[in-house]
C-alpha positions as CSV (number, residue, x, y, z in Angstrom):
1,X,3.2,6.9,25.1
2,X,6.9,7.9,24.5
3,X,7.9,11.1,22.6
4,X,9.1,8.9,19.8
5,X,5.7,7.3,19.6
6,X,4.0,10.7,19.6
7,X,6.3,11.9,16.8
8,X,5.5,8.8,14.7
9,X,1.8,9.4,15.4
10,X,2.1,13.0,14.2
11,X,3.9,12.1,11.1
12,X,1.5,9.3,10.4
13,X,-1.4,11.7,10.8
14,X,0.2,13.9,8.0
15,X,0.6,10.8,5.8
16,X,-2.9,9.6,6.6
17,X,-4.5,12.9,5.9
18,X,-2.8,13.3,2.5
19,X,-3.5,9.6,1.7
20,X,-7.1,10.0,2.7
21,X,-7.5,12.7,0.0
22,X,-5.7,10.5,-2.5
23,X,-7.8,7.4,-1.6
24,X,-11.1,9.2,-1.8
25,X,-10.1,10.5,-5.2
26,X,-9.1,6.9,-6.0
27,X,-12.6,5.8,-5.2
28,X,-14.0,8.4,-7.6
29,X,-11.5,7.0,-10.1
30,X,-12.8,3.4,-9.5
31,X,-16.4,4.5,-9.8
32,X,-15.7,6.2,-13.1
33,X,-13.6,3.2,-14.3
34,X,-16.3,0.8,-13.3
35,X,-18.9,2.9,-15.2
36,X,-16.8,3.2,-18.3
37,X,-15.0,-0.2,-18.4
38,X,-17.3,-2.5,-16.3
39,X,-15.8,-5.9,-15.4
40,X,-15.3,-7.4,-18.8
41,X,-12.6,-8.1,-21.4
42,X,-11.0,-4.7,-21.7
43,X,-11.2,-4.1,-17.9
44,X,-9.4,-7.4,-17.2
45,X,-6.8,-6.6,-19.8
46,X,-6.1,-3.1,-18.4
47,X,-5.8,-4.3,-14.8
48,X,-3.4,-7.0,-15.8
49,X,-1.3,-4.6,-17.9
50,X,-1.2,-1.9,-15.2
51,X,-0.3,-4.5,-12.6
52,X,3.0,-5.4,-14.4
53,X,4.7,-2.0,-14.1
54,X,3.4,-1.9,-10.5
55,X,5.3,-5.1,-9.9
56,X,8.5,-3.2,-10.9
57,X,7.5,-0.3,-8.8
58,X,7.4,-2.6,-5.8
59,X,10.6,-4.3,-6.7
60,X,12.7,-1.2,-7.3
61,X,10.6,1.4,-5.6
62,X,8.9,1.6,-2.3
63,X,9.0,-2.2,-1.8
64,X,12.8,-2.4,-1.7
65,X,14.7,0.8,-2.7
66,X,12.9,3.0,-0.2
67,X,13.2,0.5,2.6
68,X,16.9,0.0,2.0
69,X,17.6,3.7,1.2
70,X,16.2,5.3,4.3
71,X,18.4,3.5,6.9
72,X,21.5,4.1,4.9
73,X,20.6,7.8,4.1
74,X,19.7,8.3,7.8
75,X,23.0,6.8,9.0
76,X,25.0,9.0,6.5
77,X,23.2,12.1,7.8
78,X,24.1,11.1,11.3
79,X,27.7,10.1,10.7
80,X,29.0,12.0,7.7
81,X,26.7,14.9,7.2
82,X,24.5,16.5,4.6
83,X,26.8,16.5,1.5
84,X,27.6,12.8,1.8
85,X,23.9,11.9,2.1
86,X,23.0,14.0,-0.9
87,X,25.8,12.5,-3.0
88,X,24.6,9.0,-2.2
89,X,21.0,9.9,-3.2
90,X,22.2,11.3,-6.6
91,X,24.3,8.2,-7.2
92,X,21.3,6.0,-6.4
93,X,19.2,7.9,-8.9
94,X,21.7,7.3,-11.7
95,X,21.9,3.6,-11.0
96,X,18.1,3.3,-10.7
97,X,17.6,5.0,-14.1
98,X,20.1,2.8,-15.9
99,X,18.7,-0.4,-14.5
100,X,15.0,0.5,-15.2
101,X,15.6,1.7,-18.7
102,X,17.3,-1.6,-19.5
103,X,14.3,-3.5,-18.1
104,X,11.8,-1.3,-20.1
105,X,13.6,-2.1,-23.4
106,X,13.5,-5.8,-22.6
107,X,9.8,-5.7,-21.7
108,X,8.9,-3.8,-24.9
109,X,10.5,-6.6,-26.9
110,X,9.1,-9.5,-24.8
111,X,5.6,-8.2,-24.1
112,X,3.9,-11.2,-25.6
113,X,5.7,-14.0,-23.6
114,X,5.5,-11.8,-20.5
115,X,1.7,-11.5,-20.8
116,X,1.5,-15.2,-21.5
117,X,3.4,-15.9,-18.3
118,X,1.3,-13.5,-16.2
119,X,-2.2,-14.4,-17.6
120,X,-2.0,-17.6,-19.5
121,X,-5.8,-18.1,-19.2
122,X,-6.2,-15.1,-21.6
123,X,-4.9,-17.4,-24.4
124,X,-8.4,-18.9,-24.6
125,X,-9.6,-15.5,-25.8
126,X,-7.1,-14.2,-28.5
127,X,-8.7,-10.8,-28.6
128,X,-8.3,-10.3,-24.9
129,X,-4.7,-11.6,-25.1
130,X,-3.8,-9.2,-27.9
131,X,-5.3,-6.2,-26.1
132,X,-3.4,-7.0,-23.0
133,X,-0.1,-7.2,-24.9
134,X,-0.7,-3.7,-26.4
135,X,-1.6,-2.2,-23.0
136,X,1.5,-3.7,-21.4
137,X,3.7,-2.0,-24.0
138,X,2.0,1.3,-23.4
139,X,1.9,1.2,-19.6
140,X,5.3,-0.2,-18.8
141,X,7.5,2.9,-19.2
142,X,5.5,4.2,-16.2
143,X,7.9,2.2,-14.0
144,X,10.9,4.6,-14.4
145,X,8.7,7.5,-13.4
146,X,7.1,6.0,-10.4
147,X,10.4,4.5,-9.1
148,X,11.8,8.0,-9.3
149,X,8.9,9.1,-7.2
150,X,9.8,6.3,-4.7
151,X,13.3,7.6,-4.4
152,X,12.1,11.1,-3.8
153,X,9.8,9.7,-1.1
154,X,12.8,8.1,0.6
155,X,14.7,11.4,0.6
156,X,11.8,13.5,1.8
157,X,10.8,11.0,4.6
158,X,14.4,10.9,5.8
159,X,14.3,14.7,6.0
160,X,11.1,14.5,8.0
161,X,8.8,15.6,5.1
162,X,5.9,13.3,4.6
163,X,3.2,15.3,2.8
164,X,4.3,15.5,-0.8
165,X,4.9,11.7,-1.3
166,X,1.6,10.9,0.2
167,X,-0.1,13.4,-2.1
168,X,1.6,12.0,-5.2
169,X,-1.1,9.4,-6.1
170,X,-3.6,12.3,-6.5
171,X,-1.8,13.3,-9.7
172,X,-2.2,9.7,-11.1
173,X,-5.9,9.5,-10.1
174,X,-6.6,12.8,-11.8
175,X,-4.9,11.7,-14.9
176,X,-6.7,8.3,-15.0
177,X,-10.1,10.0,-14.3
178,X,-9.5,12.4,-17.2
179,X,-8.4,9.6,-19.5
180,X,-11.4,7.4,-18.7
181,X,-13.9,10.3,-19.2
182,X,-12.1,11.4,-22.4
183,X,-12.3,7.9,-23.9
184,X,-15.9,7.3,-22.9
185,X,-17.4,10.5,-24.1
186,X,-15.3,10.9,-27.2
187,X,-16.0,7.3,-28.3
188,X,-12.4,6.0,-28.0
189,X,-11.4,2.7,-26.4
190,X,-11.3,3.6,-22.7
191,X,-8.7,1.0,-21.8
192,X,-6.2,2.4,-24.3
193,X,-6.9,6.0,-23.2
194,X,-6.3,5.0,-19.6
195,X,-3.0,3.3,-20.5
196,X,-1.7,6.6,-21.9
197,X,-3.1,8.3,-18.8
198,X,-0.9,6.1,-16.7
199,X,2.2,7.7,-18.3
200,X,0.9,11.2,-17.9
201,X,0.1,10.5,-14.2
202,X,3.6,9.1,-13.6
203,X,5.3,12.2,-14.9
204,X,2.9,14.4,-12.9
205,X,3.8,12.6,-9.7
206,X,7.5,13.0,-10.2
207,X,7.2,16.7,-11.0
208,X,5.1,17.2,-7.8
209,X,8.0,16.1,-5.6
210,X,10.6,18.5,-7.0
211,X,9.5,21.8,-5.2
212,X,9.3,20.1,-1.9
213,X,12.8,18.5,-2.3
214,X,14.2,22.0,-3.1
215,X,12.5,23.4,0.1
216,X,14.2,20.9,2.3
217,X,17.6,21.9,0.8
218,X,18.1,18.9,-1.5
219,X,19.5,19.4,-5.0
220,X,19.9,16.9,-7.9
221,X,22.9,19.0,-9.0
222,X,26.2,18.1,-7.3
223,X,28.7,15.3,-6.8
224,X,27.8,11.7,-7.5
225,X,29.7,8.5,-8.2
226,X,29.3,5.2,-9.9
227,X,31.2,3.7,-6.9
228,X,29.5,5.6,-4.0
229,X,30.0,3.5,-0.9
230,X,26.5,4.4,0.4
231,X,24.9,3.0,-2.8
232,X,27.0,-0.1,-2.5
233,X,25.7,-0.6,1.1
234,X,22.2,0.1,-0.1
235,X,22.6,-2.4,-2.9
236,X,23.6,-5.1,-0.5
237,X,20.5,-4.4,1.6
238,X,18.4,-4.3,-1.6
239,X,19.4,-7.7,-2.8
240,X,17.3,-9.6,-0.3
241,X,14.6,-6.8,-0.3
242,X,14.2,-7.1,-4.0
243,X,13.7,-10.8,-3.6
244,X,11.3,-10.2,-0.8
245,X,9.3,-7.7,-2.8
246,X,9.4,-10.1,-5.7
247,X,7.9,-12.8,-3.4
248,X,5.2,-10.4,-2.3
249,X,4.3,-9.3,-5.8
250,X,4.5,-12.9,-7.0
251,X,1.7,-13.6,-4.6
252,X,-0.4,-11.0,-6.4
253,X,0.6,-12.1,-9.9
254,X,0.1,-15.8,-9.2
255,X,-3.3,-14.8,-7.8
256,X,-4.0,-13.1,-11.1
257,X,-2.8,-16.1,-13.0
258,X,-5.1,-18.4,-11.0
259,X,-8.0,-16.0,-11.4
260,X,-7.5,-15.9,-15.2
261,X,-8.6,-19.6,-15.2
262,X,-11.9,-18.6,-13.5
263,X,-14.9,-17.1,-15.3
264,X,-14.5,-13.7,-17.0
265,X,-14.8,-10.9,-14.4
266,X,-13.0,-12.7,-11.6
267,X,-9.8,-10.6,-12.0
268,X,-12.0,-7.5,-11.8
269,X,-13.9,-8.7,-8.7
270,X,-10.7,-9.3,-6.9
271,X,-9.3,-5.9,-8.0
272,X,-12.2,-3.8,-6.8
273,X,-12.4,-5.7,-3.5
274,X,-8.7,-5.2,-3.0
275,X,-9.0,-1.5,-3.7
276,X,-11.5,-1.2,-0.8
277,X,-9.2,-3.1,1.6
278,X,-6.3,-0.9,0.5
279,X,-8.2,2.2,1.6
280,X,-7.8,1.8,5.4
281,X,-4.5,-0.1,4.8
282,X,-3.1,2.8,2.8
283,X,-4.6,5.7,4.9
284,X,-3.6,4.3,8.3
285,X,-1.6,1.1,8.2
286,X,1.0,2.1,5.6
287,X,1.0,5.7,6.9
288,X,2.2,4.4,10.3
289,X,4.9,2.2,8.9
290,X,6.0,5.0,6.6
291,X,6.3,7.4,9.5
292,X,8.0,4.7,11.7
293,X,10.9,3.7,9.4
294,X,12.9,7.0,9.5
295,X,12.5,7.2,13.3
296,X,13.4,3.6,13.9
297,X,16.4,3.9,11.6
298,X,17.7,7.0,13.4
299,X,17.3,5.3,16.8
300,X,19.0,2.2,15.6
301,X,21.9,4.2,14.1
302,X,22.4,5.9,17.5
303,X,22.2,2.7,19.4
304,X,19.1,3.9,21.4
305,X,17.5,0.4,21.5
306,X,15.1,1.0,24.4
307,X,13.6,3.9,22.6
308,X,13.6,1.8,19.4
309,X,11.4,-0.8,21.3
310,X,9.1,1.9,22.6
311,X,8.7,3.4,19.1
312,X,8.0,0.0,17.5
313,X,5.5,-0.9,20.2
314,X,3.7,2.4,19.7
315,X,3.6,1.8,15.9
316,X,2.0,-1.7,16.4
317,X,-0.5,-0.4,18.9
318,X,-1.6,2.4,16.7
319,X,-1.9,0.0,13.7
320,X,-4.0,-2.5,15.6
321,X,-6.2,0.3,17.0
322,X,-7.2,1.4,13.5
323,X,-7.0,-1.7,11.3
324,X,-9.0,-4.1,13.5
325,X,-12.3,-2.0,13.6
326,X,-11.8,-1.0,10.0
327,X,-11.7,-4.7,9.0
328,X,-14.8,-5.4,11.1
329,X,-16.7,-2.5,9.5
330,X,-15.8,-3.6,6.0
331,X,-17.0,-7.1,6.7
332,X,-20.3,-5.9,8.2
333,X,-21.0,-3.4,5.3
334,X,-19.4,-5.3,2.4
335,X,-22.5,-5.6,0.2
336,X,-23.9,-2.0,0.8
337,X,-20.5,-0.4,0.3
338,X,-19.8,-2.2,-3.0
339,X,-23.3,-1.4,-4.2
340,X,-23.1,2.2,-3.3
341,X,-19.7,2.7,-5.0
342,X,-19.9,0.6,-8.1
343,X,-23.4,-0.6,-9.0
344,X,-24.0,1.5,-12.1
345,X,-23.4,1.4,-15.8
346,X,-21.7,-1.9,-16.8
347,X,-21.3,-3.0,-13.2
348,X,-24.2,-5.4,-12.6
349,X,-25.9,-6.6,-9.4
350,X,-24.2,-10.0,-9.9
351,X,-20.8,-8.2,-10.0
352,X,-21.7,-6.4,-6.7
353,X,-22.4,-9.7,-5.0
354,X,-19.2,-11.4,-6.3
355,X,-17.1,-8.4,-5.3
356,X,-18.7,-8.1,-1.9
357,X,-17.9,-11.8,-1.2
358,X,-14.2,-11.2,-2.1
359,X,-14.2,-8.1,0.1
360,X,-15.3,-10.1,3.2
361,X,-12.5,-12.6,2.5
362,X,-9.8,-10.0,2.0
363,X,-10.9,-7.9,5.1
364,X,-10.3,-10.9,7.4
365,X,-6.6,-10.5,6.7
366,X,-6.4,-6.7,6.7
367,X,-5.2,-6.3,10.4
368,X,-2.4,-8.8,9.8
369,X,-1.2,-7.1,6.6
370,X,-1.2,-3.8,8.4
371,X,0.6,-5.1,11.5
372,X,3.3,-6.8,9.3
373,X,4.4,-3.5,7.8
374,X,5.8,-1.9,11.1
375,X,7.4,-5.2,11.9
376,X,9.2,-5.3,8.5
377,X,10.2,-1.7,9.1
378,X,11.6,-2.7,12.4
379,X,13.8,-5.4,10.8
380,X,14.9,-3.0,8.0
381,X,15.8,-0.3,10.5
382,X,18.2,-2.9,12.1
383,X,19.6,-3.4,8.5
384,X,18.3,-7.0,8.6
385,X,16.6,-7.5,5.3
386,X,17.0,-11.3,5.1
387,X,14.6,-12.4,7.9
388,X,11.5,-10.9,6.3
389,X,12.4,-12.4,3.0
390,X,12.7,-15.9,4.4
391,X,9.3,-15.5,6.0
392,X,7.8,-14.2,2.8
393,X,9.0,-17.2,0.8
394,X,7.3,-19.5,3.3
395,X,4.1,-17.5,3.1
396,X,4.2,-17.5,-0.7
397,X,4.1,-21.2,-0.7
398,X,1.2,-21.2,1.8
399,X,-0.8,-18.6,-0.2
400,X,-0.4,-20.5,-3.5
401,X,-1.2,-23.9,-2.0
402,X,-4.3,-22.6,-0.3
403,X,-5.3,-20.6,-3.3
404,X,-5.2,-23.7,-5.6
405,X,-7.2,-25.7,-3.1
406,X,-9.8,-23.1,-2.1
407,X,-10.5,-21.8,-5.7
408,X,-11.8,-25.3,-6.5
409,X,-14.7,-24.8,-4.1
410,X,-15.0,-21.0,-3.6
411,X,-13.7,-19.6,-7.0
412,X,-12.3,-16.1,-6.6
413,X,-13.3,-15.9,-3.0
414,X,-11.0,-18.8,-2.2
415,X,-8.1,-16.8,-3.7
416,X,-8.9,-13.9,-1.4
417,X,-9.2,-16.2,1.7
418,X,-5.8,-17.7,0.8
419,X,-4.3,-14.2,0.9
420,X,-5.8,-13.5,4.4
421,X,-4.5,-16.8,5.8
422,X,-1.0,-16.3,4.5
423,X,-1.0,-12.7,5.9
424,X,-1.8,-14.1,9.3
425,X,1.1,-16.5,9.0
426,X,3.4,-13.7,7.9
427,X,2.5,-11.5,10.8
428,X,2.9,-14.3,13.3
429,X,6.4,-15.3,12.2
430,X,7.6,-11.7,12.0
431,X,6.3,-10.9,15.4
432,X,7.7,-14.0,17.1
433,X,11.1,-13.6,15.6
434,X,11.5,-9.9,16.3
435,X,10.2,-10.2,19.8
436,X,12.7,-13.0,20.5
437,X,15.5,-10.9,19.0
438,X,14.7,-7.8,21.1
439,X,13.6,-9.7,24.2
440,X,10.7,-7.3,24.7
441,X,6.9,-7.5,24.5
442,X,6.1,-5.4,21.4
443,X,2.3,-5.7,21.6
444,X,0.6,-5.9,25.0
445,X,-2.0,-8.7,25.0
446,X,-4.4,-6.8,27.3
447,X,-4.7,-3.9,24.9
448,X,-5.0,-6.2,21.9
449,X,-7.9,-8.1,23.5
450,X,-9.8,-4.9,24.4
451,X,-9.4,-3.6,20.8
452,X,-10.6,-7.0,19.5
453,X,-13.7,-7.0,21.7
454,X,-14.6,-3.4,20.7
455,X,-14.1,-4.2,17.0
456,X,-16.4,-7.2,17.2
457,X,-19.0,-4.9,18.8
458,X,-18.7,-2.3,16.1
459,X,-18.6,-4.8,13.3
460,X,-21.8,-6.5,14.6
461,X,-23.6,-3.1,14.9
462,X,-22.6,-2.2,11.3
463,X,-23.8,-5.6,10.1
464,X,-27.2,-5.1,11.7
465,X,-27.5,-1.7,10.2
466,X,-26.6,-2.8,6.7
467,X,-30.3,-3.2,5.7
468,X,-31.3,0.2,6.9
469,X,-31.0,2.1,3.6
470,X,-29.9,4.8,3.3
471,X,-29.3,5.2,7.1
472,X,-26.3,2.8,7.2
473,X,-24.2,5.4,5.5
474,X,-25.1,8.1,8.1
475,X,-24.4,5.6,10.9
476,X,-20.7,5.1,9.9
477,X,-19.5,8.2,11.8
478,X,-21.6,7.2,14.7
479,X,-19.8,3.8,14.9
480,X,-16.5,5.7,14.8
481,X,-17.5,8.0,17.7
482,X,-18.8,5.0,19.7
483,X,-15.5,3.1,19.2
484,X,-13.5,6.1,20.3
485,X,-15.7,6.8,23.4
486,X,-15.5,3.1,24.5
487,X,-11.8,3.0,23.9
488,X,-11.2,6.1,26.1
489,X,-13.5,4.6,28.7
490,X,-11.4,1.4,28.7
491,X,-8.2,3.3,29.1
492,X,-6.5,2.6,25.7
493,X,-3.5,4.8,25.3
494,X,-3.9,4.9,21.5
495,X,-7.4,6.5,22.0
496,X,-5.9,9.1,24.4
497,X,-3.2,9.9,21.9
498,X,-5.8,10.5,19.1
499,X,-8.0,12.6,21.5
500,X,-5.0,14.7,22.6
501,X,-4.0,15.3,18.9
502,X,-7.5,16.3,18.1
503,X,-7.7,18.7,21.0
504,X,-4.3,20.3,20.2
505,X,-5.4,20.9,16.6
506,X,-8.6,22.5,17.8
507,X,-6.7,24.8,20.2
508,X,-4.3,25.8,17.4
509,X,-7.2,26.7,15.1
510,X,-9.0,28.7,17.8
511,X,-5.7,30.5,18.7
512,X,-5.2,31.3,15.0
513,X,-8.6,32.9,14.7
514,X,-7.9,35.1,17.7
């Protein structure tokens, strides 16, 4: 594996480690929320209300701004130096604040029609609709805070710092856990307490980034301009990326819209299942693409395209090596995992079964979602933001069409299957077009086949062990070790990289003790 691939792997390991802490705490949060809220009226209302500011976070945050910001910031650092890059970042922050504050004011005034558009099925239950409108108004200002965090992430990642942005969700999780427990034990409405907890968590995430920005030498004080040319270039890149992010989030929101026509609890089943899929996706899949984008952007800015191809190939190989067995394990252990994490309080055995079925359907698409992220980063590093958008529009149509069809027969599980199918289509189109553009094989078929065979083996073993309570939990690390051992025996370079990284860390720790 090339030096660029090893650098991406090291940075991804930092992101993955920090994200692992955040996601584990996120599971604690979900357990507490499931206990306090269950899967009923107030839970559905809160999840819909919280999803709306997350839409804007994706549109103006890490879904578009960060992806457009990093290539421009990296190019300015290479071509014009530190001062020009910092001035561009300050100017971008001013523009972001102005746009988002305007959107917040509009949403506060139009919360009712917005909620009606997002979850029209809630109109059948006027209490649920009214609660959702209230929670939208409380939660929505979170968007300006979390998009500020996304801008900080772009600055820090471009300056080779990955830890603080990956740790930021810890602050949100702590805030939501505290809000849920406070509401439950003090006898207040838990959904409303958590809505205010969202705002506290957003402020805490932004404040967490500031000491790390200062350590890297970045300062918010200094020159900025309404007409900064770097911001103008970033804006041109953002136009299609905002649309592309809108398409991606529209997938989620239309899924929520369709689920609102299904029996009460369907939105929550999909939410909890998606949270579990997001665990390996966030810890490893997103970590690799996050670490890859700055490296790919620098290589593209320098014109080092052979190294660019090697770095992208390494990113895809690492992603597949982790995401495929993760998906197999989730499918094999869907029921026991959901039961262990959520079956308590208001979360009934029926809710466990419904959520586990959704988890199996979502997990089938996990590898394709994960593999698409480095490919999109590859396009963005080349400052091509249009191609991923065109593909996303096609996949949106496929997702909605399949969702409407499959929900007639499989209810909420059909919606999850539609997401997986459209994710496969998205990956396939991105890969074919980028491979054709670069004229290079980005993912060796032999390695992919070996990883697939090993993943099927591990998934089958996990499925057979699912009934061995409580031993199935203890066997999870055994399956991980078996997978790594067999991968090394089959000569997979991704396994060798992980083994080398583990050995080097052990040596450093032993040397430190001496």
